[in-house]
C-alpha positions in Angstrom: 17.7 10.4 16.8 19.7 10.2 20.0 22.4 12.4 18.5 19.8 15.0 17.7 18.5 15.1 21.3 22.1 15.1 22.7 23.1 18.2 20.7 19.7 19.9 21.2 20.2 19.8 25.0 23.6 21.3 24.8 22.8 24.2 22.4 23.7 27.6 23.9 21.2 30.1 22.4 17.4 29.7 22.8 16.8 30.5 19.2 19.2 27.9 18.0 17.6 25.4 20.4 14.2 26.1 18.8 15.6 25.7 15.3 17.1 22.3 16.2 13.9 21.2 17.9 11.9 22.0 14.8 14.3 20.0 12.7 14.1 17.1 15.2 10.3 17.2 15.2 10.2 17.4 11.4 12.5 14.4 11.1 10.5 12.4 13.7 7.3 13.1 11.8 8.8 12.0 8.6 10.0 8.7 10.1 6.6 8.1 11.7 4.8 8.7 8.4 7.3 6.5 6.4 6.9 3.7 8.9 3.1 4.1 8.6 3.2 3.6 4.9 5.5 0.6 5.3 3.3 -1.0 8.0 0.2 -0.3 5.8 1.8 -2.4 3.1 2.4 -5.3 5.6 -1.2 -5.2 6.7 -2.5 -6.5 3.3 -6.0 -5.8 2.3 -7.8 -3.7 4.9 -11.6 -3.4 5.2 -12.9 0.0 4.2 -13.3 2.6 7.0 -16.9 2.8 8.3 -18.7 3.7 11.5 -20.2 0.7 13.3 -22.5 0.7 16.4 -19.7 -0.9 18.5 -16.7 1.3 19.1 -13.3 0.4 20.4 -11.2 3.3 21.6 -7.4 2.8 21.1 -4.5 4.9 22.2 -1.4 5.1 19.9 1.6 5.7 22.2 2.5 2.5 24.1 -0.6 0.7 23.0 -0.8 0.4 19.1 2.7 1.9 18.7 6.0 1.1 20.3 9.3 3.0 20.1 11.7 0.3 19.1 13.6 2.6 16.7 13.4 5.7 18.9 10.2 6.8 17.1 6.7 5.3 17.2 5.8 2.5 14.9 3.0 -0.1 14.9 4.0 -3.7 15.6 2.8 -6.8 13.6 0.7 -7.8 16.6 -0.8 -4.3 16.5 -1.8 -4.8 12.9 -3.3 -8.2 13.7 -5.3 -6.6 16.6 -6.7 -3.9 14.3 -7.8 -6.6 11.8 -9.4 -8.7 14.5 -11.3 -5.8 16.0 -12.5 -4.7 12.6 -13.5 -8.2 11.5 -15.4 -8.6 14.8 -17.6 -5.6 13.9 -15.9 -2.8 15.8 -15.1 0.7 14.6 -11.6 1.3 16.0 -11.5 4.9 17.1 -8.1 6.5 17.9 -7.9 8.3 21.2 -4.6 10.1 21.6 -2.8 13.3 22.6 -1.3 13.5 19.2 -2.2 16.1 16.6 -5.2 16.1 14.2 -2.8 15.6 11.4 -1.4 12.4 13.1 -4.8 11.0 13.7 -5.7 11.7 10.1 -2.6 9.9 8.8 -3.1 6.9 11.0 -6.8 6.6 10.2 -6.2 6.8 6.5 -3.2 4.4 6.6 -5.2 1.7 8.5 -8.7 2.5 7.1 -10.0 3.6 10.5 -13.0 5.9 10.7 -11.2 8.5 12.8 -10.6 9.5 16.4 -10.1 12.0 19.1 -6.9 14.0 18.8 -5.0 16.6 21.0 -6.2 15.1 24.3 -9.9 15.1 23.2 -10.0 18.7 22.0 -10.4 17.7 18.4 -12.3 15.0 16.5 -11.3 13.5 13.1 -13.9 11.7 10.9 -12.3 10.2 7.8 -15.5 8.6 6.7 -17.6 11.8 6.3 -15.1 14.6 6.1 -12.5 15.2 3.4 -8.9 16.0 4.4 -8.9 19.6 3.2 -11.6 20.2 5.9 -9.0 19.5 8.6 -6.5 22.3 7.6 -6.5 24.2 10.8 -9.8 23.1 12.2 -11.2 20.2 14.3 -11.6 22.2 17.5 -14.6 21.5 19.7 -16.9 24.2 18.2 -16.6 22.4 14.8 -16.9 18.8 16.1 -20.7 18.9 15.8 -20.4 19.4 12.0 -18.2 16.4 11.7 -20.7 14.2 13.4 -23.7 15.2 11.3 
């Protein structure tokens, strides 16, 4: 990943920079999703996602995830914390600047009910709304529908 950022910063043409940046972001997303699947396997049996009266809002970057390998991944202590919160009767709600797609993947991987994405401009509910509903939506005008 460091090689990609090194060459990206030294690219001459703007168009070529954008192409390389898209490749970099695509590779980073792939690694994050692969590590999500791996971490999900380490977590063992997870309780089903559901909404509880008690909510615990949790950020991803720097809180649940760490960048030990130059891309975000959840630590074993993060997985233990999720299990402890859920077993204590909390709905763990993600609260992040990441995309709707990222919140969807994290919620599905760790059986979380959903969360706020894109700095609060979108809401994901994996308990009541199917994934196809999130293709290009999730903006504030549609959030009321997700909460019904």
